LUMSE-797654 format. One record per atom (N, C-alpha, C, O): residue in one letter; x, y, z. Coordinates in steps of 0.2 Angstrom, whole numbers, padded with zeros to 4 digits, always signed. Example, Ala and Ser with C-alpha at 12.3 -4.5 7.8 and 13.67 -1.06 7.14 Angstrom:
BEGIN
a+0066-0028+0039 a+0062-0022+0039 a+0066-0016+0039 a+0071-0017+0042 s+0064-0011+0035 s+0068-0005+0036 s+0064+0000+0039 s+0067+0006+0040 
//
This chain:
BEGIN
m-0288-0232+0482 m-0292-0233+0475 m-0299-0236+0478 m-0299-0241+0481 s-0304-0233+0476 s-0310-0233+0479 s-0315-0239+0474 s-0314-0239+0467 l-0318-0243+0477 l-0322-0246+0473 l-0329-0247+0473 l-0332-0247+0479 p-0332-0248+0467 p-0331-0251+0461 p-0326-0247+0455 p-0326-0241+0454 l-0323-0250+0453 l-0320-0248+0448 l-0324-0249+0442 l-0326-0254+0440 g-0325-0243+0438 g-0330-0244+0433 g-0327-0245+0425 g-0322-0248+0424 r-0331-0242+0420 r-0329-0244+0413 r-0324-0239+0411 r-0319-0241+0407 d-0323-0233+0413 d-0317-0229+0413 d-0311-0231+0415 d-0306-0229+0412 w-0310-0234+0421 w-0305-0237+0423 w-0303-0243+0419 w-0297-0243+0416 l-0306-0247+0418 l-0306-0254+0413 l-0304-0252+0406 l-0299-0255+0404 a-0306-0246+0403 a-0303-0244+0396 a-0297-0241+0396 a-0293-0241+0391 s-0295-0238+0403 s-0289-0235+0403 s-0283-0240+0404 s-0277-0238+0402 h-0284-0245+0408 h-0280-0250+0409 h-0279-0256+0407 h-0275-0260+0409 l-0284-0259+0401 l-0285-0265+0398 l-0284-0263+0391 l-0287-0258+0389 p-0281-0268+0387 p-0280-0266+0380 p-0288-0269+0376 p-0289-0268+0370 h-0293-0272+0379 h-0299-0272+0376 h-0303-0266+0376 h-0304-0263+0382 q-0306-0263+0371 q-0308-0257+0370 q-0315-0257+0367 q-0316-0262+0363 g-0319-0252+0367 g-0326-0253+0364 g-0331-0258+0366 g-0332-0258+0372 s-0333-0262+0362 s-0340-0266+0364 s-0334-0272+0365 s-0337-0278+0367 m-0329-0273+0364 m-0325-0280+0366 m-0322-0279+0374 m-0318-0283+0376 s-0324-0273+0378 s-0322-0272+0383 s-0329-0274+0386 s-0334-0271+0387 l-0328-0281+0389 l-0334-0285+0391 l-0336-0282+0399 l-0342-0282+0401 l-0332-0281+0403 l-0332-0280+0410 l-0337-0273+0411 l-0337-0268+0407 d-0340-0273+0417 d-0343-0266+0419 d-0340-0263+0424 d-0338-0256+0424 e-0338-0267+0428 e-0336-0265+0436 e-0331-0270+0439 e-0331-0276+0437 i-0326-0267+0443 i-0323-0272+0447 i-0326-0270+0453 i-0327-0264+0454 v-0328-0276+0458 v-0331-0275+0463 v-0327-0276+0470 v-0327-0273+0476 r-0323-0280+0469 r-0317-0281+0475 r-0312-0285+0472 r-0314-0289+0469 w-0306-0283+0473 w-0301-0287+0474 w-0295-0288+0478 w-0294-0283+0483 d-0291-0292+0478 d-0284-0292+0484 d-0279-0294+0479 d-0279-0293+0473 a-0273-0297+0482 a-0267-0300+0480 a-0268-0305+0476 a-0263-0306+0473 t-0273-0310+0476 t-0274-0315+0471 t-0281-0316+0468 t-0281-0320+0464 t-0286-0313+0470 t-0292-0313+0468 t-0296-0307+0466 t-0295-0301+0468 l-0300-0307+0460 l-0304-0302+0458 l-0311-0305+0457 l-0312-0310+0454 l-0317-0300+0459 l-0322-0300+0457 l-0325-0295+0452 l-0325-0289+0454 a-0328-0296+0447 a-0329-0292+0442 a-0339-0293+0442 a-0341-0298+0444 h-0342-0288+0439 h-0349-0288+0437 h-0348-0286+0427 h-0344-0282+0424 a-0354-0290+0423 a-0355-0289+0417 a-0362-0288+0415 a-0366-0294+0415 r-0365-0283+0414 r-0372-0283+0413 r-0375-0283+0405 r-0381-0284+0404 r-0370-0283+0400 r-0372-0282+0393 r-0373-0289+0390 r-0373-0289+0384 h-0373-0294+0393 h-0373-0301+0389 h-0377-0302+0385 h-0376-0305+0380 g-0383-0298+0388 g-0390-0300+0384 g-0392-0295+0378 g-0398-0295+0376 d-0387-0290+0375 d-0387-0286+0371 d-0386-0289+0364 d-0381-0292+0362 a-0391-0287+0360 a-0391-0289+0354 a-0386-0287+0350 a-0386-0291+0345 d-0382-0283+0350 d-0374-0282+0347 d-0370-0284+0350 d-0364-0281+0348 h-0370-0288+0355 h-0364-0291+0358 h-0360-0294+0353 h-0361-0298+0349 p-0352-0291+0355 p-0348-0294+0349 p-0346-0300+0348 p-0344-0302+0343 l-0348-0304+0353 l-0346-0311+0353 l-0352-0316+0350 l-0351-0322+0349 r-0357-0314+0350 r-0365-0317+0348 r-0364-0320+0340 r-0361-0318+0336 r-0366-0326+0341 r-0365-0330+0335 r-0373-0334+0334 r-0375-0337+0339 g-0376-0333+0329 g-0382-0337+0327 g-0387-0335+0332 g-0391-0339+0334 g-0387-0328+0333 g-0393-0325+0336 g-0392-0326+0345 g-0397-0325+0349 e-0387-0327+0347 e-0386-0330+0354 e-0379-0328+0355 e-0375-0328+0351 l-0378-0328+0361 l-0371-0327+0366 l-0369-0335+0368 l-0371-0337+0373 p-0365-0338+0364 p-0362-0345+0367 p-0359-0345+0374 p-0356-0341+0376 i-0360-0350+0377 i-0357-0351+0383 i-0350-0351+0382 i-0347-0349+0387 t-0347-0352+0377 t-0338-0351+0376 t-0338-0344+0377 t-0332-0343+0380 a-0341-0341+0376 a-0339-0332+0376 a-0338-0332+0385 a-0335-0327+0387 g-0339-0336+0389 g-0336-0335+0395 g-0330-0336+0398 g-0329-0334+0403 i-0326-0339+0393 i-0318-0340+0392 i-0316-0333+0393 i-0312-0331+0397 e-0319-0329+0387 e-0316-0322+0386 e-0319-0316+0394 e-0316-0311+0396 y-0325-0319+0395 y-0326-0314+0401 y-0321-0317+0408 y-0319-0313+0413 g-0319-0322+0409 g-0312-0323+0412 g-0306-0321+0411 g-0303-0319+0415 a-0304-0321+0405 a-0297-0319+0402 a-0297-0311+0405 a-0293-0309+0408 q-0304-0308+0403 q-0303-0302+0403 q-0302-0299+0411 q-0299-0293+0412 a-0305-0303+0416 a-0305-0302+0423 a-0299-0303+0426 a-0297-0301+0432 a-0295-0309+0421 a-0287-0310+0423 a-0284-0303+0423 a-0280-0300+0427 a-0286-0301+0416 a-0282-0296+0414 a-0283-0290+0418 a-0278-0288+0420 a-0289-0287+0420 a-0290-0283+0425 a-0285-0284+0432 a-0281-0280+0434 h-0286-0290+0435 h-0282-0291+0441 h-0275-0291+0439 h-0272-0288+0444 g-0273-0292+0434 g-0266-0291+0433 g-0264-0284+0432 g-0258-0283+0434 a-0269-0280+0430 a-0267-0273+0430 a-0266-0269+0436 a-0262-0265+0437 l-0271-0271+0441 l-0272-0270+0447 l-0266-0271+0452 l-0265-0267+0457 v-0262-0277+0451 v-0258-0279+0456 v-0251-0277+0452 v-0246-0278+0455 a-0251-0275+0447 a-0244-0273+0442 a-0242-0268+0447 a-0245-0264+0450 a-0234-0269+0447 a-0231-0264+0451 a-0231-0255+0447 a-0230-0250+0450 s-0231-0256+0442 s-0231-0250+0438 s-0240-0248+0435 s-0245-0251+0437 s-0240-0242+0431 s-0248-0241+0431 s-0248-0243+0423 s-0253-0242+0420 f-0242-0246+0420 f-0242-0248+0415 f-0241-0255+0414 f-0235-0256+0411 p-0245-0261+0416 p-0244-0268+0416 p-0241-0271+0410 p-0242-0269+0404 q-0236-0276+0411 q-0233-0280+0405 q-0240-0282+0400 q-0246-0284+0402 a-0239-0281+0393 a-0243-0284+0389 a-0244-0293+0390 a-0239-0296+0391 g-0248-0295+0388 g-0248-0302+0387 g-0253-0305+0382 g-0257-0302+0379 l-0251-0310+0381 l-0255-0315+0375 l-0259-0320+0379 l-0256-0323+0384 l-0267-0323+0377 l-0268-0328+0380 l-0266-0333+0376 l-0267-0334+0370 a-0262-0338+0381 a-0257-0344+0379 a-0261-0351+0380 a-0258-0356+0377 s-0266-0351+0383 s-0269-0358+0386 s-0274-0356+0390 s-0275-0352+0394 v-0279-0361+0387 v-0286-0361+0391 v-0287-0369+0392 v-0287-0373+0387 r-0287-0371+0398 r-0288-0377+0400 r-0292-0379+0406 r-0294-0375+0410 d-0295-0386+0405 d-0299-0387+0412 d-0307-0383+0411 d-0310-0381+0416 v-0308-0381+0405 v-0316-0377+0404 v-0321-0383+0407 v-0320-0390+0406 r-0324-0381+0409 r-0331-0383+0411 r-0336-0379+0409 r-0336-0373+0411 f-0342-0382+0405 f-0347-0378+0404 f-0354-0381+0408 f-0354-0387+0409 h-0358-0376+0410 h-0363-0377+0415 h-0369-0375+0412 h-0374-0376+0416 a-0370-0372+0406 a-0375-0371+0403 a-0374-0370+0395 a-0368-0372+0393 r-0378-0368+0391 r-0377-0368+0383 r-0376-0362+0382 r-0372-0361+0377 r-0379-0356+0385 r-0378-0350+0381 r-0378-0345+0387 r-0381-0347+0393 l-0376-0338+0386 l-0376-0332+0391 l-0381-0326+0391 l-0383-0322+0396 d-0382-0327+0386 d-0388-0321+0383 d-0394-0321+0387 d-0397-0316+0388 d-0396-0327+0388 d-0403-0328+0391 d-0401-0329+0399 d-0406-0332+0402 v-0397-0327+0403 v-0395-0328+0409 v-0398-0321+0411 v-0397-0316+0407 a-0402-0321+0417 a-0406-0314+0419 a-0400-0311+0425 a-0395-0314+0427 g-0401-0304+0426 g-0394-0302+0431 g-0387-0301+0428 g-0386-0303+0423 p-0384-0299+0432 p-0377-0298+0430 p-0373-0305+0431 p-0373-0309+0436 l-0368-0305+0426 l-0364-0311+0427 l-0358-0308+0432 l-0356-0303+0432 e-0355-0313+0437 e-0350-0312+0442 e-0345-0316+0439 e-0345-0323+0439 i-0340-0313+0438 i-0334-0315+0436 i-0329-0315+0441 i-0327-0310+0443 v-0326-0321+0444 v-0320-0322+0448 v-0315-0324+0444 v-0316-0328+0441 a-0307-0319+0445 a-0302-0323+0443 a-0297-0323+0449 a-0296-0319+0453 e-0294-0328+0449 e-0290-0330+0454 e-0283-0333+0453 e-0282-0338+0451 q-0278-0328+0454 q-0271-0330+0451 q-0269-0335+0455 q-0268-0334+0461 l-0267-0341+0451 l-0264-0347+0454 l-0257-0348+0455 l-0254-0351+0459 g-0253-0343+0450 g-0246-0344+0450 g-0243-0339+0445 g-0247-0338+0440 s-0238-0336+0445 s-0235-0331+0442 s-0228-0331+0439 s-0226-0335+0443 g-0224-0329+0436 g-0217-0329+0434 g-0216-0324+0429 g-0221-0321+0428 a-0209-0323+0426 a-0206-0319+0422 a-0210-0321+0415 a-0213-0316+0412 a-0211-0327+0414 a-0213-0329+0407 a-0221-0328+0408 a-0224-0328+0402 g-0225-0328+0413 g-0233-0327+0412 g-0236-0328+0418 g-0232-0329+0423 v-0244-0329+0418 v-0246-0330+0423 v-0253-0335+0422 v-0256-0334+0417 m-0255-0339+0429 m-0261-0343+0427 m-0266-0341+0431 m-0265-0339+0437 y-0272-0340+0428 y-0278-0339+0433 y-0283-0345+0433 y-0284-0348+0428 r-0287-0346+0438 r-0292-0349+0437 r-0298-0346+0436 r-0299-0342+0441 f-0304-0347+0433 f-0310-0341+0432 f-0316-0344+0434 f-0316-0350+0435 e-0320-0341+0435 e-0328-0344+0436 e-0333-0338+0435 e-0333-0333+0438 v-0338-0340+0430 v-0342-0336+0427 v-0348-0339+0430 v-0350-0345+0429 s-0352-0335+0435 s-0359-0338+0437 s-0364-0331+0437 s-0361-0325+0437 a-0370-0332+0438 a-0375-0327+0440 a-0381-0330+0445 a-0384-0335+0444 a-0382-0325+0450 a-0387-0328+0455 a-0384-0335+0457 a-0388-0340+0456 s-0377-0337+0460 s-0374-0341+0462 s-0376-0348+0460 s-0376-0353+0463 v-0378-0347+0452 v-0377-0354+0447 v-0371-0354+0444 v-0369-0349+0442 h-0368-0358+0443 h-0362-0359+0439 h-0362-0359+0432 h-0366-0363+0431 l-0360-0355+0427 l-0361-0356+0421 l-0355-0358+0417 l-0356-0361+0412 v-0348-0356+0419 v-0343-0359+0416 v-0336-0358+0420 v-0336-0352+0423 e-0332-0361+0421 e-0325-0361+0423 e-0320-0365+0421 e-0321-0370+0418 g-0315-0362+0422 g-0309-0367+0419 g-0302-0363+0420 g-0302-0359+0425 r-0297-0363+0417 r-0290-0360+0418 r-0288-0357+0413 r-0290-0359+0408 v-0285-0351+0413 v-0282-0346+0408 v-0274-0345+0410 v-0272-0344+0416 t-0270-0346+0404 t-0262-0344+0405 t-0261-0340+0400 t-0262-0340+0394 v-0259-0334+0404 v-0256-0328+0400 v-0248-0327+0399 v-0245-0325+0404 a-0245-0329+0393 a-0239-0327+0391 a-0238-0319+0390 a-0241-0315+0388 f-0231-0318+0394 f-0230-0310+0392 f-0226-0309+0385 f-0223-0314+0383 r-0227-0304+0384 r-0222-0302+0377 r-0215-0300+0379 r-0214-0296+0384 r-0211-0303+0376 r-0204-0301+0376 r-0201-0296+0372 r-0196-0294+0372 
//
């Protein structure tokens, strides 16, 4: 599979569709970690904009989508197991908003553990080496 993986790959492998598909490309990945880029965080019609801005809390969704993309890439079949965002923990915000950030967002998702019931990821959203938001998400698999 050649990198980067763009929006067509993301649309065919993730449940996030249309404007809610926030990632633009997967730049690199391995067995535990993925790096993605997103460029539309400044768009006036961004689906997570509130009160004329994209709040920093939207960074959690970027991290969750990067985790979903990693899960799709490491899945044994071409149809990864569907999951639900079950928990968000240890979130630290280092900015107030995302729409005023210049350049692409860089989203890292690192798998911390997995099992039959779900998977846990650490995520970080940054731009130009400036940390914006970080935390952990747990995805529970549907049974």
